[in-house]
C-alpha positions as CSV (number, residue, x, y, z in Angstrom):
1,M,98.4,96.7,94.9
2,V,100.9,96.1,98.4
3,A,98.7,97.7,101.3
4,A,100.7,100.9,102.9
5,A,101.1,99.1,106.5
6,S,102.9,96.3,104.8
7,R,105.8,98.6,103.1
8,I,109.0,98.3,104.9
9,P,109.4,101.5,107.1
10,M,112.1,103.5,105.5
11,F,113.9,104.4,108.8
12,R,115.2,100.6,108.6
13,L,117.1,101.6,105.6
14,L,119.3,104.4,107.5
15,V,121.5,101.7,109.1
16,L,121.9,99.9,105.8
17,G,122.7,102.9,104.0
18,A,125.6,104.0,106.4
19,L,127.1,100.6,106.3
20,C,127.1,100.3,102.4
21,L,127.3,103.8,100.8
22,G,127.5,107.6,100.9
23,A,124.2,109.5,101.8
24,T,123.8,110.4,98.2
25,T,124.4,107.6,96.2
26,A,122.0,104.7,95.2
27,F,122.5,101.4,96.1
28,A,123.8,98.9,93.4
29,A,121.8,95.9,92.3
30,G,122.5,92.8,95.2
31,D,123.2,95.1,98.0
32,I,119.7,95.4,99.4
33,D,117.7,92.5,101.2
34,P,115.4,91.1,98.3
35,A,112.7,91.2,100.9
36,I,113.0,95.1,101.8
37,I,113.1,95.4,98.0
38,A,109.7,93.5,97.6
39,A,108.3,95.4,100.4
40,Q,108.8,98.9,98.8
41,T,107.2,97.7,95.4
42,G,103.7,98.6,94.4
43,D,101.6,100.9,92.7
44,Y,102.3,104.6,94.0
45,L,100.8,108.0,93.3
46,V,103.3,110.9,92.7
47,A,101.4,114.0,93.4
48,P,102.2,117.7,94.1
49,L,101.4,118.8,97.9
50,D,99.5,122.1,96.4
51,G,96.7,119.5,95.4
52,A,97.2,119.4,91.7
53,E,96.9,116.4,89.8
54,G,99.5,113.7,90.0
55,C,100.3,110.5,88.2
56,G,100.6,106.9,88.9
57,L,103.9,104.7,89.0
58,T,104.7,101.0,89.6
59,L,107.5,100.2,91.6
60,T,109.1,96.8,90.7
61,A,111.6,94.2,91.7
62,D,113.0,93.8,88.3
63,E,116.5,94.9,88.1
64,A,117.0,98.0,85.7
65,I,119.8,100.8,84.8
66,G,120.2,102.4,88.0
67,G,118.2,100.2,90.3
68,Y,114.8,98.5,89.9
69,A,112.4,99.1,87.3
70,V,109.3,101.5,87.1
71,A,106.3,100.7,85.1
72,G,104.0,103.5,83.7
73,A,105.8,106.5,83.9
74,E,104.5,107.4,80.5
75,G,101.3,108.1,82.2
76,C,103.3,111.2,84.1
77,A,103.7,113.1,80.6
78,N,100.6,115.6,81.0
79,N,100.8,116.2,84.8
80,L,104.2,115.6,85.8
81,P,106.4,115.9,82.4
82,P,109.8,115.9,84.2
83,L,108.8,112.1,85.6
84,A,107.9,110.7,82.1
85,D,111.2,109.5,81.5
86,V,111.7,107.6,84.5
87,V,112.8,104.1,84.2
88,A,114.1,103.0,87.6
89,W,113.9,103.7,91.5
90,N,116.4,103.0,94.1
91,F,116.9,103.8,97.7
92,D,119.3,106.8,98.3
93,G,121.3,105.4,101.3
94,S,119.8,107.8,103.9
95,G,116.3,106.8,104.2
96,G,115.1,108.2,100.9
97,L,113.9,107.0,97.4
98,L,115.0,108.0,94.1
99,L,113.3,108.1,90.6
100,I,115.9,108.1,87.8
101,D,115.7,108.2,83.9
102,V,117.7,106.0,81.6
103,L,120.9,108.2,81.8
104,R,121.0,107.7,85.6
105,K,119.8,111.2,86.3
106,V,117.8,111.5,89.3
107,R,114.5,112.9,88.2
108,A,112.9,113.1,91.8
109,R,114.4,112.6,95.1
110,F,111.9,111.6,97.8
111,E,113.1,112.2,101.4
112,E,111.7,111.0,104.9
113,S,109.8,113.4,106.7
114,E,108.3,112.4,110.2
115,G,104.8,111.9,110.2
116,S,104.5,112.4,106.5
117,P,105.0,110.4,103.3
118,L,108.0,110.7,101.3
119,Q,108.3,114.1,99.8
120,T,110.7,116.1,97.6
121,N,112.1,119.1,99.0
122,G,111.0,121.4,95.9
123,E,114.2,122.5,94.7
124,N,113.3,121.2,91.3
125,G,109.9,122.0,90.6
126,P,106.5,121.7,93.0
127,P,107.1,119.6,96.2
128,L,105.7,116.1,95.5
129,A,104.5,113.3,97.8
130,L,105.1,109.6,97.0
131,I,102.0,107.4,98.6
132,P,100.6,103.9,97.9
133,A,97.9,104.2,95.3
134,M,94.1,104.0,95.8
135,D,91.5,103.2,92.9
136,G,90.0,106.7,91.7
137,I,92.2,109.0,93.5
138,S,94.7,111.2,91.8
139,H,95.3,114.4,93.9
140,L,96.2,114.8,97.4
141,P,93.6,117.0,99.9
142,A,94.8,120.6,99.8
143,P,93.3,123.9,100.5
144,T,92.8,124.5,96.8
145,N,90.5,121.4,96.4
146,M,89.1,121.3,100.0
147,K,87.6,124.7,100.3
148,G,84.0,124.9,100.3
149,A,81.0,123.4,101.9
150,W,81.1,119.4,102.6
151,Q,78.2,117.3,104.5
152,M,79.0,114.5,106.9
153,K,76.7,111.6,106.3
154,R,75.7,108.2,107.8
155,S,76.2,105.0,105.2
156,D,72.2,105.4,104.7
157,G,72.5,109.0,103.5
158,T,71.5,110.7,106.5
159,V,73.2,114.1,106.8
160,I,74.4,114.7,110.3
161,C,76.5,118.0,110.1
162,R,77.9,120.4,107.5
163,V,81.3,121.8,107.6
164,N,83.0,124.6,105.6
165,F,86.6,124.3,104.7
166,K,88.7,127.7,104.6
167,E,91.4,128.0,102.0
168,A,93.5,130.4,103.8
169,A,95.6,130.0,107.1
170,D,95.3,132.1,110.1
171,N,98.4,133.9,111.5
172,D,99.6,130.7,113.4
173,G,99.2,128.9,109.7
174,N,96.2,127.0,110.9
175,L,93.8,125.9,108.0
176,A,90.6,126.9,109.5
177,L,87.1,125.3,109.3
178,S,83.6,126.1,110.4
179,V,80.7,124.0,111.4
180,E,77.3,125.1,110.2
181,E,73.7,124.4,111.9
182,P,72.2,122.1,112.3
183,C,74.8,119.6,113.5
184,H,74.4,116.7,115.2
185,G,75.6,116.7,118.9
186,A,78.0,114.0,118.5
187,V,80.0,116.4,116.0
188,K,79.2,119.7,117.5
189,K,80.5,118.8,120.9
190,L,84.0,118.3,119.2
191,K,84.3,122.1,118.8
192,L,85.9,121.7,115.3
193,K,87.8,124.5,114.5
194,Y,90.8,123.6,112.3
195,W,92.0,121.0,109.6
196,T,95.3,119.3,108.6
197,A,96.0,117.1,105.9
198,V,98.9,114.3,105.8
199,G,99.3,112.3,102.6
200,L,95.7,111.1,101.5
201,G,94.1,111.7,104.8
202,I,92.7,114.7,106.7
203,T,92.2,115.3,110.4
204,L,89.5,117.8,111.7
205,L,90.8,119.5,114.9
206,G,88.8,121.0,118.0
207,E,89.7,123.7,120.3
208,D,90.2,121.5,123.2
209,G,92.3,118.9,121.5
210,S,89.6,116.6,120.0
211,S,89.8,115.6,116.6
212,L,88.1,113.3,113.8
213,A,90.0,111.6,111.0
214,F,89.0,110.7,107.4
215,T,91.0,108.6,104.3
216,S,90.5,109.6,101.1
217,T,88.0,107.8,98.9
218,A,87.0,108.2,95.0
219,S,83.9,110.1,95.9
220,G,85.2,112.3,98.9
221,F,86.4,110.8,102.4
222,E,85.5,108.1,105.2
223,K,86.1,108.2,108.9
224,D,89.3,106.4,109.7
225,R,88.6,103.0,111.0
226,N,90.9,103.8,114.0
227,E,88.1,106.2,115.1
228,G,85.7,103.5,116.1
229,G,82.2,104.1,116.4
230,K,79.7,104.2,113.1
231,P,80.8,105.1,109.9
232,L,81.0,108.2,108.5
233,L,81.4,109.8,105.2
234,L,82.4,113.4,103.9
235,I,81.3,114.2,101.0
236,R,81.4,117.8,98.9
237,N,77.9,119.5,99.3
């Protein structure tokens, strides 16, 4: 699996697309630097933004009809049937990525969204995200599967705080959470009140701009390494 950080940022393709092709036309084989193609290859999860189960695809550098070969699409037959016939992927010339069937029909068009993974616009089915795959994870964090009670634990199993995620958003569109007593002072002082999800990560937000970020694991979430400090797990109660 290619690490997410090693993938070539899609904005670098904007200039290339403007020079070579129109904004809605897939690239022909040989039009793109092989290094850029190689950087985009790897194992991916395609999953609905609403938290429903997704499916895995592998983008390869092998040439195929309409672009470069896709492996594993048959595994999408149950959860995302329109993608089960995908045989190829390609860049669309405007920073996005296409999934294509054997008749060169575009089955999904993923577009750039600042601060978010590549996403479809939802015109032809539920909005989907395309993100580097992680072992044991088949869906995105969303209100429907996050709601309820969770525990923050140290690596040794010590519970330091409990939080309750709300499914409904407030009038400003914020997803609420509540911190339950007892709660360790280091967490309590953050005054956590809201939460948000981006890709496979979630961020808990405080009233005064404080935050605590977590990344998905097969059993829950772990504190993002960029947060520093001691490891912290977030596990469903």
